[in-house]
SEKOL-22016 format. One record per residue (C-alpha): z, y, x; residue in three letters. Coordinates in steps of 0.25 Angstrom, whole numbers, plus 2048, in hexadecimal, padded with zeros to 3 digits. Example, Ala and Ser with C-alpha at 12.3 -4.5 7.8 and 13.67 -1.06 7.14 Angstrom:
REM residues 2
@c3 81F; c2 7EE; c1 831; resn ALA
@c3 81D; c2 7FC; c1 837; resn SER
***
This chain:
REM residues 425
@c3 AFD; c2 A65; c1 1DC; resn MET
@c3 AFC; c2 A5B; c1 1D1; resn ARG
@c3 AF1; c2 A55; c1 1CB; resn THR
@c3 AE8; c2 A5C; c1 1C1; resn GLN
@c3 AE3; c2 A52; c1 1B7; resn LYS
@c3 AF1; c2 A4E; c1 1B2; resn SER
@c3 AF3; c2 A5C; c1 1AF; resn ARG
@c3 AE4; c2 A5F; c1 1A9; resn ALA
@c3 AE6; c2 A55; c1 19F; resn ASN
@c3 AF1; c2 A5A; c1 198; resn LYS
@c3 AEE; c2 A62; c1 18C; resn VAL
@c3 AF2; c2 A6F; c1 18D; resn LEU
@c3 AF8; c2 A76; c1 182; resn PRO
@c3 AF3; c2 A84; c1 17C; resn ALA
@c3 AFF; c2 A88; c1 17A; resn GLY
@c3 B0C; c2 A88; c1 170; resn GLY
@c3 B09; c2 A91; c1 167; resn LYS
@c3 B05; c2 A8E; c1 158; resn SER
@c3 AF6; c2 A92; c1 154; resn LEU
@c3 AFB; c2 A9E; c1 14A; resn TRP
@c3 B04; c2 AA3; c1 156; resn GLN
@c3 AFA; c2 AA2; c1 160; resn ARG
@c3 AEF; c2 AAA; c1 157; resn TYR
@c3 AF6; c2 AB3; c1 14E; resn GLY
@c3 AF7; c2 AB2; c1 13E; resn GLY
@c3 AF4; c2 ABE; c1 139; resn LEU
@c3 AE5; c2 ABC; c1 13A; resn PRO
@c3 AE5; c2 AB0; c1 136; resn ALA
@c3 AED; c2 AB2; c1 129; resn VAL
@c3 AE2; c2 ABE; c1 127; resn SER
@c3 AD7; c2 AB6; c1 126; resn LEU
@c3 ADC; c2 AAC; c1 11E; resn LEU
@c3 ADE; c2 AB4; c1 112; resn LEU
@c3 AD1; c2 AB9; c1 115; resn LEU
@c3 ACB; c2 AAA; c1 114; resn LEU
@c3 AD4; c2 AA7; c1 107; resn LEU
@c3 ACD; c2 AB1; c1 101; resn ILE
@c3 AC1; c2 AAC; c1 104; resn ILE
@c3 AC6; c2 A9F; c1 100; resn ALA
@c3 AC9; c2 AA5; c1 0F1; resn LEU
@c3 ABB; c2 AAA; c1 0EF; resn LEU
@c3 AB6; c2 A9C; c1 0F3; resn CYS
@c3 ABF; c2 A94; c1 0E8; resn TRP
@c3 ABB; c2 A9F; c1 0DE; resn ALA
@c3 AAE; c2 A97; c1 0D5; resn GLY
@c3 AB2; c2 A89; c1 0DA; resn VAL
@c3 AB2; c2 A7F; c1 0CD; resn ASP
@c3 AC1; c2 A79; c1 0C9; resn GLY
@c3 ABA; c2 A6D; c1 0CE; resn ASN
@c3 ABA; c2 A71; c1 0DD; resn ARG
@c3 AC5; c2 A7A; c1 0DE; resn ALA
@c3 ACD; c2 A70; c1 0E7; resn SER
@c3 AC4; c2 A6E; c1 0EF; resn ALA
@c3 ABE; c2 A7D; c1 0F1; resn ALA
@c3 ACD; c2 A82; c1 0F4; resn VAL
@c3 ACD; c2 A77; c1 100; resn GLY
@c3 AC0; c2 A79; c1 105; resn SER
@c3 AC0; c2 A88; c1 105; resn THR
@c3 AD0; c2 A8A; c1 10C; resn LEU
@c3 AC9; c2 A7F; c1 116; resn ILE
@c3 ABC; c2 A88; c1 119; resn GLY
@c3 AC6; c2 A94; c1 119; resn CYS
@c3 AD0; c2 A8E; c1 122; resn ALA
@c3 AC3; c2 A89; c1 12B; resn LEU
@c3 ABE; c2 A98; c1 12B; resn LEU
@c3 ACC; c2 A9E; c1 12E; resn LEU
@c3 ACD; c2 A96; c1 139; resn LEU
@c3 ABF; c2 A9B; c1 13F; resn VAL
@c3 AC2; c2 AAA; c1 13B; resn ALA
@c3 AD0; c2 AA9; c1 144; resn TYR
@c3 ACA; c2 AA2; c1 14F; resn ASP
@c3 ABF; c2 AAA; c1 150; resn VAL
@c3 AC9; c2 AB6; c1 150; resn TYR
@c3 AD3; c2 AB0; c1 15A; resn ALA
@c3 AC9; c2 AAC; c1 163; resn THR
@c3 ABF; c2 AB8; c1 164; resn ILE
@c3 AC4; c2 AC3; c1 15C; resn LEU
@c3 AD4; c2 AC3; c1 160; resn HIS
@c3 AD5; c2 AC1; c1 170; resn ALA
@c3 AE3; c2 AB8; c1 171; resn ARG
@c3 AE1; c2 AB0; c1 17C; resn ALA
@c3 ADE; c2 AA4; c1 174; resn ARG
@c3 AD3; c2 AA0; c1 16B; resn SER
@c3 AD3; c2 A9F; c1 15B; resn GLY
@c3 AD9; c2 A8F; c1 156; resn PRO
@c3 ACA; c2 A8A; c1 157; resn VAL
@c3 AC7; c2 A8F; c1 166; resn SER
@c3 AD5; c2 A8C; c1 16C; resn GLU
@c3 AD4; c2 A7E; c1 166; resn THR
@c3 AC5; c2 A7B; c1 16B; resn LEU
@c3 AC9; c2 A82; c1 179; resn ASN
@c3 AD5; c2 A7B; c1 17C; resn ARG
@c3 AD0; c2 A6D; c1 176; resn GLY
@c3 AC3; c2 A6C; c1 17C; resn VAL
@c3 AC9; c2 A71; c1 189; resn TRP
@c3 AD5; c2 A68; c1 18A; resn CYS
@c3 ACB; c2 A5C; c1 186; resn PHE
@c3 AC2; c2 A62; c1 192; resn ALA
@c3 ACD; c2 A61; c1 19A; resn ARG
@c3 AD2; c2 A53; c1 199; resn TRP
@c3 AC5; c2 A4F; c1 19B; resn LEU
@c3 AC2; c2 A58; c1 1A7; resn ALA
@c3 ACD; c2 A54; c1 1AE; resn PHE
@c3 AC9; c2 A45; c1 1AF; resn ARG
@c3 ABD; c2 A48; c1 1B6; resn LYS
@c3 AB9; c2 A4C; c1 1C3; resn SER
@c3 ABC; c2 A5C; c1 1C7; resn ARG
@c3 AAC; c2 A60; c1 1C5; resn LEU
@c3 AA9; c2 A57; c1 1B9; resn ARG
@c3 AB7; c2 A5E; c1 1B3; resn ARG
@c3 AB3; c2 A6F; c1 1B8; resn HIS
@c3 AA4; c2 A68; c1 1B2; resn GLN
@c3 AAC; c2 A65; c1 1A4; resn LEU
@c3 AB5; c2 A70; c1 1A2; resn LEU
@c3 AAB; c2 A79; c1 1A6; resn ASN
@c3 AA3; c2 A75; c1 19A; resn ALA
@c3 AAF; c2 A77; c1 190; resn VAL
@c3 AAE; c2 A87; c1 18F; resn GLY
@c3 A9F; c2 A8A; c1 18C; resn PRO
@c3 AA0; c2 A7F; c1 180; resn LEU
@c3 AAD; c2 A84; c1 17A; resn LEU
@c3 AA8; c2 A92; c1 175; resn LEU
@c3 A99; c2 A8C; c1 16E; resn PRO
@c3 AA4; c2 A80; c1 169; resn THR
@c3 AAE; c2 A8A; c1 162; resn LEU
@c3 AA2; c2 A91; c1 15C; resn VAL
@c3 A9D; c2 A86; c1 157; resn ALA
@c3 AAA; c2 A82; c1 150; resn ILE
@c3 AAD; c2 A8F; c1 14A; resn LEU
@c3 A9E; c2 A90; c1 143; resn ILE
@c3 AA1; c2 A82; c1 13E; resn ALA
@c3 AAE; c2 A85; c1 139; resn LEU
@c3 AAB; c2 A93; c1 133; resn LEU
@c3 A9E; c2 A8A; c1 12C; resn MET
@c3 AA7; c2 A80; c1 127; resn ILE
@c3 AB2; c2 A89; c1 124; resn GLY
@c3 AA7; c2 A8F; c1 11A; resn TYR
@c3 AA0; c2 A84; c1 116; resn ALA
@c3 AAE; c2 A7F; c1 10F; resn LEU
@c3 AAD; c2 A8B; c1 108; resn ILE
@c3 AA1; c2 A89; c1 102; resn TYR
@c3 AA2; c2 A7C; c1 0FF; resn TRP
@c3 AA9; c2 A7B; c1 0F1; resn PRO
@c3 AA0; c2 A85; c1 0ED; resn HIS
@c3 A94; c2 A7E; c1 0F0; resn LEU
@c3 A89; c2 A7E; c1 0E8; resn PRO
@c3 A8F; c2 A86; c1 0DC; resn GLU
@c3 A91; c2 A94; c1 0E4; resn SER
@c3 A86; c2 A91; c1 0EC; resn PHE
@c3 A76; c2 A91; c1 0E9; resn ASN
@c3 A70; c2 A86; c1 0F0; resn VAL
@c3 A60; c2 A81; c1 0F2; resn ASN
@c3 A5D; c2 A75; c1 0EB; resn LYS
@c3 A57; c2 A70; c1 0F8; resn ASN
@c3 A63; c2 A73; c1 101; resn ALA
@c3 A6D; c2 A6D; c1 0F8; resn GLU
@c3 A78; c2 A63; c1 0FF; resn SER
@c3 A86; c2 A5D; c1 0FF; resn PRO
@c3 A91; c2 A69; c1 0FD; resn ARG
@c3 A96; c2 A68; c1 10A; resn TRP
@c3 A88; c2 A68; c1 111; resn ILE
@c3 A83; c2 A76; c1 108; resn GLU
@c3 A90; c2 A7D; c1 10D; resn ALA
@c3 A90; c2 A79; c1 11A; resn LEU
@c3 A80; c2 A7C; c1 11B; resn TYR
@c3 A82; c2 A89; c1 114; resn PHE
@c3 A8F; c2 A8D; c1 11D; resn SER
@c3 A86; c2 A8B; c1 128; resn GLY
@c3 A7B; c2 A92; c1 125; resn ILE
@c3 A83; c2 AA0; c1 11F; resn THR
@c3 A8C; c2 A9F; c1 12C; resn LEU
@c3 A81; c2 A9F; c1 136; resn THR
@c3 A7A; c2 AA9; c1 12C; resn THR
@c3 A6E; c2 AA1; c1 12B; resn PHE
@c3 A6D; c2 AA1; c1 11B; resn GLY
@c3 A61; c2 A98; c1 116; resn TYR
@c3 A62; c2 A9B; c1 108; resn GLY
@c3 A63; c2 A8D; c1 103; resn ASP
@c3 A73; c2 A8E; c1 0FF; resn ILE
@c3 A77; c2 A9B; c1 0FC; resn ALA
@c3 A86; c2 AA0; c1 0F5; resn PRO
@c3 A84; c2 AA3; c1 0E6; resn ARG
@c3 A94; c2 AA8; c1 0E3; resn SER
@c3 A99; c2 AB4; c1 0E8; resn SER
@c3 AA5; c2 AAD; c1 0F0; resn ALA
@c3 A9B; c2 AA5; c1 0F7; resn MET
@c3 A93; c2 AAE; c1 0FC; resn ARG
@c3 A9E; c2 AB7; c1 100; resn LEU
@c3 AA3; c2 AAB; c1 109; resn VAL
@c3 A95; c2 AA9; c1 10E; resn ALA
@c3 A94; c2 AB8; c1 111; resn LEU
@c3 AA1; c2 AB5; c1 118; resn SER
@c3 A9C; c2 AAA; c1 120; resn GLU
@c3 A8F; c2 AB0; c1 125; resn ALA
@c3 A98; c2 ABD; c1 12B; resn SER
@c3 AA1; c2 AB2; c1 131; resn ALA
@c3 A95; c2 AAB; c1 137; resn GLY
@c3 A8E; c2 AB7; c1 13D; resn PHE
@c3 A9D; c2 ABE; c1 143; resn VAL
@c3 AA0; c2 AAF; c1 148; resn SER
@c3 A94; c2 AAE; c1 150; resn ILE
@c3 A93; c2 ABB; c1 154; resn SER
@c3 AA0; c2 ABA; c1 158; resn LEU
@c3 A9F; c2 AAB; c1 160; resn ALA
@c3 A93; c2 AB3; c1 169; resn VAL
@c3 A9B; c2 ABF; c1 16D; resn THR
@c3 AA6; c2 AB5; c1 170; resn TYR
@c3 A9B; c2 AAE; c1 179; resn LEU
@c3 A98; c2 AB9; c1 181; resn ILE
@c3 AA5; c2 ABE; c1 183; resn THR
@c3 AAA; c2 AB2; c1 189; resn VAL
@c3 A9F; c2 AB1; c1 192; resn ALA
@c3 AA1; c2 ABD; c1 196; resn GLY
@c3 AB1; c2 ABC; c1 199; resn ALA
@c3 AAC; c2 AAE; c1 1A1; resn LEU
@c3 AA3; c2 AB7; c1 1A9; resn GLU
@c3 AAD; c2 AC0; c1 1AD; resn ARG
@c3 AB7; c2 AB3; c1 1B1; resn LYS
@c3 AAC; c2 AAF; c1 1BB; resn ARG
@c3 AAA; c2 ABB; c1 1C1; resn ILE
@c3 AB7; c2 ABE; c1 1C2; resn VAL
@c3 ABA; c2 AB1; c1 1CA; resn ALA
@c3 AAD; c2 AB2; c1 1D2; resn SER
@c3 AB3; c2 ABD; c1 1D7; resn SER
@c3 ABF; c2 AB6; c1 1DC; resn PHE
@c3 AB8; c2 AAB; c1 1E0; resn TYR
@c3 AB2; c2 AB3; c1 1EB; resn HIS
@c3 ABC; c2 ABA; c1 1EF; resn GLN
@c3 AC4; c2 AAF; c1 1F1; resn ALA
@c3 ABA; c2 AAA; c1 1FC; resn GLU
@c3 AB3; c2 AA0; c1 1F2; resn GLY
@c3 ABF; c2 A98; c1 1ED; resn GLY
@c3 ACF; c2 A9A; c1 1EC; resn ALA
@c3 AD2; c2 A9F; c1 1F7; resn ASP
@c3 ADC; c2 AAB; c1 1F5; resn ALA
@c3 ADF; c2 AAD; c1 205; resn ALA
@c3 ACF; c2 AB1; c1 205; resn GLY
@c3 ACF; c2 AB7; c1 1FB; resn PHE
@c3 AD8; c2 AC2; c1 200; resn LEU
@c3 AD2; c2 AC0; c1 20F; resn ALA
@c3 AC4; c2 AC6; c1 209; resn ARG
@c3 ACB; c2 AD4; c1 207; resn TYR
@c3 AD2; c2 AD5; c1 213; resn PHE
@c3 ACC; c2 ADC; c1 21F; resn VAL
@c3 ACE; c2 AE3; c1 22B; resn ASN
@c3 ADD; c2 AE0; c1 228; resn GLY
@c3 ADD; c2 AE5; c1 21B; resn LYS
@c3 ADD; c2 AE0; c1 20D; resn PHE
@c3 AD0; c2 AE7; c1 205; resn TYR
@c3 ACE; c2 AEB; c1 1F8; resn GLY
@c3 AD9; c2 ADE; c1 1F2; resn LEU
@c3 ADF; c2 AE9; c1 1E8; resn GLU
@c3 AD3; c2 AEB; c1 1E0; resn ASN
@c3 ACF; c2 ADC; c1 1E2; resn ILE
@c3 ADC; c2 ADA; c1 1DA; resn PHE
@c3 ADC; c2 AE3; c1 1D1; resn ALA
@c3 ACE; c2 ADE; c1 1CD; resn GLU
@c3 AD4; c2 AD0; c1 1CD; resn ALA
@c3 ADE; c2 AD4; c1 1C2; resn ALA
@c3 AD3; c2 ADB; c1 1BA; resn ARG
@c3 ACA; c2 ACE; c1 1BB; resn ASP
@c3 AD8; c2 AC5; c1 1B7; resn LEU
@c3 ADB; c2 ACE; c1 1AC; resn GLN
@c3 ACB; c2 ACD; c1 1A7; resn SER
@c3 ACC; c2 ABF; c1 1A6; resn LEU
@c3 AD9; c2 ABE; c1 1A0; resn LEU
@c3 AD4; c2 AC5; c1 194; resn GLU
@c3 AC6; c2 ABD; c1 194; resn SER
@c3 AD0; c2 AB0; c1 193; resn HIS
@c3 AD7; c2 AB7; c1 186; resn VAL
@c3 ACA; c2 ABD; c1 180; resn GLU
@c3 AC4; c2 AB0; c1 180; resn HIS
@c3 ACE; c2 AA4; c1 182; resn PRO
@c3 AC1; c2 A98; c1 185; resn VAL
@c3 AC0; c2 A9E; c1 191; resn ILE
@c3 ACC; c2 A96; c1 196; resn HIS
@c3 AC1; c2 A8C; c1 194; resn TYR
@c3 AB6; c2 A8F; c1 19D; resn PHE
@c3 AB8; c2 A86; c1 1A9; resn HIS
@c3 AB0; c2 A8C; c1 1B5; resn PRO
@c3 AAD; c2 A7F; c1 1BE; resn ILE
@c3 AB0; c2 A87; c1 1CB; resn GLU
@c3 ABC; c2 A88; c1 1CA; resn VAL
@c3 ABC; c2 A97; c1 1D3; resn HIS
@c3 AB6; c2 A9D; c1 1C5; resn LYS
@c3 AC4; c2 A98; c1 1BC; resn SER
@c3 ACD; c2 AA1; c1 1B9; resn LEU
@c3 AD7; c2 A98; c1 1C1; resn PRO
@c3 AD3; c2 A9B; c1 1CE; resn ARG
@c3 AD1; c2 AAA; c1 1CC; resn ILE
@c3 AE2; c2 AA9; c1 1C6; resn LEU
@c3 AE4; c2 AA2; c1 1D4; resn PHE
@c3 ADD; c2 AAA; c1 1DE; resn LEU
@c3 AE4; c2 AB7; c1 1D8; resn VAL
@c3 AF1; c2 AB0; c1 1D8; resn LEU
@c3 AEF; c2 AAA; c1 1E6; resn GLU
@c3 AEB; c2 AB8; c1 1ED; resn THR
@c3 AF7; c2 ABE; c1 1E7; resn SER
@c3 B00; c2 AB3; c1 1ED; resn SER
@c3 AF9; c2 AB3; c1 1FA; resn ILE
@c3 AFC; c2 AC3; c1 1FB; resn LEU
@c3 B09; c2 AC1; c1 1F8; resn GLN
@c3 B0D; c2 AB6; c1 200; resn SER
@c3 B03; c2 AB5; c1 20C; resn CYS
@c3 AFF; c2 AC2; c1 20E; resn VAL
@c3 B08; c2 ACB; c1 217; resn ASP
@c3 B0B; c2 AD5; c1 20D; resn ALA
@c3 B11; c2 AE0; c1 219; resn ASP
@c3 B03; c2 ADF; c1 21F; resn SER
@c3 AFC; c2 AE3; c1 212; resn TYR
@c3 B04; c2 AEA; c1 208; resn PRO
@c3 AF8; c2 AF1; c1 202; resn GLU
@c3 AF3; c2 AE4; c1 1FF; resn THR
@c3 AFE; c2 ADB; c1 1FA; resn CYS
@c3 B06; c2 AE5; c1 1F3; resn ARG
@c3 AFB; c2 AEB; c1 1EB; resn ARG
@c3 B00; c2 AEC; c1 1DB; resn PRO
@c3 AF0; c2 AE6; c1 1D9; resn GLU
@c3 AF5; c2 ADA; c1 1DF; resn LEU
@c3 B02; c2 AD8; c1 1D5; resn ARG
@c3 AF9; c2 ADC; c1 1CB; resn ASN
@c3 AEF; c2 AD0; c1 1CE; resn LEU
@c3 AFA; c2 AC5; c1 1D0; resn GLU
@c3 B00; c2 ACB; c1 1C3; resn ASP
@c3 AF4; c2 ACC; c1 1BA; resn THR
@c3 AF1; c2 ABD; c1 1C1; resn ALA
@c3 AFF; c2 AB5; c1 1BC; resn ARG
@c3 AFC; c2 ABE; c1 1AE; resn TYR
@c3 AEE; c2 AB9; c1 1AD; resn VAL
@c3 AF2; c2 AA9; c1 1B0; resn LEU
@c3 AFD; c2 AAA; c1 1A8; resn HIS
@c3 AF6; c2 AB1; c1 19C; resn GLN
@c3 AEB; c2 AA5; c1 19D; resn LEU
@c3 AF5; c2 A99; c1 19F; resn VAL
@c3 AFD; c2 A9F; c1 192; resn ILE
@c3 AF0; c2 AA0; c1 18B; resn PHE
@c3 AED; c2 A92; c1 18E; resn LEU
@c3 AF9; c2 A8D; c1 189; resn GLY
@c3 AFC; c2 A86; c1 198; resn LEU
@c3 B09; c2 A8F; c1 198; resn ASP
@c3 B12; c2 A83; c1 191; resn GLU
@c3 B0C; c2 A7A; c1 19D; resn LEU
@c3 B13; c2 A83; c1 1A7; resn GLU
@c3 B1F; c2 A7E; c1 1A4; resn GLU
@c3 B1B; c2 A6F; c1 1A7; resn HIS
@c3 B19; c2 A6D; c1 1B5; resn PRO
@c3 B12; c2 A61; c1 1B5; resn GLU
@c3 B06; c2 A68; c1 1AD; resn GLU
@c3 B06; c2 A72; c1 1BA; resn ALA
@c3 B02; c2 A74; c1 1C8; resn PRO
@c3 B0D; c2 A72; c1 1D1; resn VAL
@c3 B14; c2 A7A; c1 1DA; resn ALA
@c3 B0F; c2 A75; c1 1E9; resn GLU
@c3 B15; c2 A7C; c1 1F5; resn PRO
@c3 B0D; c2 A73; c1 1FE; resn ALA
@c3 B01; c2 A77; c1 1FA; resn ARG
@c3 B05; c2 A85; c1 1F7; resn TRP
@c3 B0A; c2 A86; c1 206; resn LYS
@c3 AFC; c2 A80; c1 20D; resn MET
@c3 AF5; c2 A8B; c1 204; resn ARG
@c3 AFE; c2 A96; c1 209; resn TYR
@c3 AFD; c2 A91; c1 215; resn MET
@c3 AEE; c2 A91; c1 214; resn GLN
@c3 AEE; c2 A9F; c1 20F; resn THR
@c3 AF5; c2 AA5; c1 218; resn MET
@c3 AEB; c2 A9F; c1 223; resn GLN
@c3 AE0; c2 AA5; c1 21C; resn ARG
@c3 AE6; c2 AB3; c1 21B; resn LEU
@c3 AE9; c2 AB4; c1 22C; resn SER
@c3 ADA; c2 AAF; c1 22D; resn ALA
@c3 AD5; c2 ABA; c1 227; resn ALA
@c3 AE0; c2 AC2; c1 22E; resn GLY
@c3 AE9; c2 AC7; c1 223; resn ILE
@c3 AF8; c2 AC8; c1 227; resn GLN
@c3 B00; c2 ABD; c1 220; resn VAL
@c3 B0F; c2 ABA; c1 21D; resn ARG
@c3 B18; c2 AB8; c1 22A; resn GLU
@c3 B22; c2 AB0; c1 222; resn ASP
@c3 B1B; c2 AA4; c1 21C; resn ILE
@c3 B26; c2 A9F; c1 214; resn GLU
@c3 B27; c2 AAB; c1 20C; resn ALA
@c3 B1A; c2 AAC; c1 209; resn GLY
@c3 B19; c2 A9F; c1 205; resn LEU
@c3 B24; c2 A9F; c1 1FC; resn ARG
@c3 B1D; c2 AAC; c1 1F5; resn LYS
@c3 B10; c2 AA4; c1 1F4; resn TYR
@c3 B1A; c2 A98; c1 1ED; resn TYR
@c3 B1F; c2 AA0; c1 1E4; resn GLU
@c3 B11; c2 AA8; c1 1E0; resn ASN
@c3 B0A; c2 A99; c1 1DE; resn ARG
@c3 B15; c2 A92; c1 1D7; resn LEU
@c3 B15; c2 A9E; c1 1CC; resn ASP
@c3 B07; c2 A9E; c1 1C9; resn TRP
@c3 B00; c2 A90; c1 1CE; resn GLU
@c3 B07; c2 A88; c1 1C3; resn ARG
@c3 B01; c2 A91; c1 1B8; resn ARG
@c3 AF5; c2 A92; c1 1BF; resn LEU
@c3 AF2; c2 A84; c1 1C1; resn GLY
@c3 AF6; c2 A81; c1 1B2; resn LEU
@c3 AEA; c2 A8B; c1 1AD; resn TYR
@c3 ADF; c2 A83; c1 1B8; resn ALA
@c3 AE3; c2 A77; c1 1B5; resn THR
@c3 AE2; c2 A7A; c1 1A5; resn PHE
@c3 AD4; c2 A80; c1 1AA; resn LEU
@c3 AD0; c2 A72; c1 1B1; resn GLY
@c3 AD0; c2 A76; c1 1BE; resn TYR
@c3 AD9; c2 A6F; c1 1CB; resn ASP
@c3 AE4; c2 A77; c1 1D2; resn TRP
@c3 ADD; c2 A75; c1 1DF; resn ASP
@c3 ACF; c2 A7A; c1 1D9; resn GLU
@c3 AD6; c2 A87; c1 1D4; resn VAL
@c3 ADE; c2 A8B; c1 1E2; resn THR
@c3 AD4; c2 A86; c1 1EB; resn GLY
@c3 AE1; c2 A7F; c1 1F2; resn ASP
@c3 AD7; c2 A72; c1 1F8; resn ARG
@c3 AD1; c2 A7C; c1 1FE; resn ASP
@c3 AD5; c2 A8C; c1 1FF; resn LEU
@c3 AC8; c2 A93; c1 203; resn ARG
@c3 ABF; c2 A8C; c1 1FA; resn HIS
@c3 AC5; c2 A85; c1 1EE; resn ALA
@c3 ABF; c2 A79; c1 1E6; resn GLU
@c3 AB5; c2 A83; c1 1DE; resn ASP
@c3 AAB; c2 A78; c1 1DC; resn GLN
@c3 AB1; c2 A6D; c1 1D5; resn PRO
@c3 AAF; c2 A5E; c1 1DD; resn SER
***
């Protein structure tokens, strides 16, 4: 396979759509109208000498408030597989820089560095949004200080300090009382800021809790697949585990449960896109490994196992549903991250390697035979089917794994089929 570093150093696009197309315009228009009304109220009472400064300051402040409000809406309240403009820019920018740096280090150091990104993104995003809110309201207060406020003589400071200070204590609802609004317009604005601060902090805490719950579910599903696959990426071992006394037992239930788990993981990534950037050091806890095991198991049942000997397993609708679900989940994840454009560029994705596929196919046939499972007699036909399946999904899965910071041999366990490199070296 082509070296990973040359691909990893590329900056991967977020998709070709504009922000307006990506996030939708109606909510933004509604919020803009609301903030313009606030701006008109704020301009009232400003003397003519400072009217132009008031207009500029208030417009910029309202624009910042609109940006924060829409980002909270798009990231937390309205799940669309992509975060709001601030969140998306932060997540993508930090991740691409971290990948650029990580792929210049050893495998262990790379995973340690990328593992630190996800936990830092959430508090950083909350801090940025709160700071933008505070600055936005401060810009609205600034033209009205000190005329529209009662300022304690001992608390007098430069206007911009007073505006920023009052905005901060109002947003966090501290309210020391040394500065208080006097005009009706400023009282209404201060009331809206206190409400915005309370709502924002509540939503941030709720979002952190739900993301933590989604990550926990992901780890549970990954651990289940890991132990069923003989503690690695061994799809043949996964099948052999359920083969007893010449018959497969319980696979239909396993397939149905796995399909539900994949759908649940996809929904978690739709509702909380930041989950993409939580990078487990142990590859068996990653989504690329889960998808590989599911797709490889399906390929083995279609190309290696004798379907005539086990029709109740190889021709079950649960197997087809599981394969379709895994392909759909992978396709959606690639689209969410904007990686679909790179599929058209062969130099950006893992290349087809028939020699590697043949070696894995033959090793799988040996593993199945050793477990007493009847395999295909027509090896050439089975190998062609295996090639066809791997060619259909490997390029896409390789792009996804590389974007998340994993080498292809880590995901597939091609160096050691039974015990893949779960602990980086």
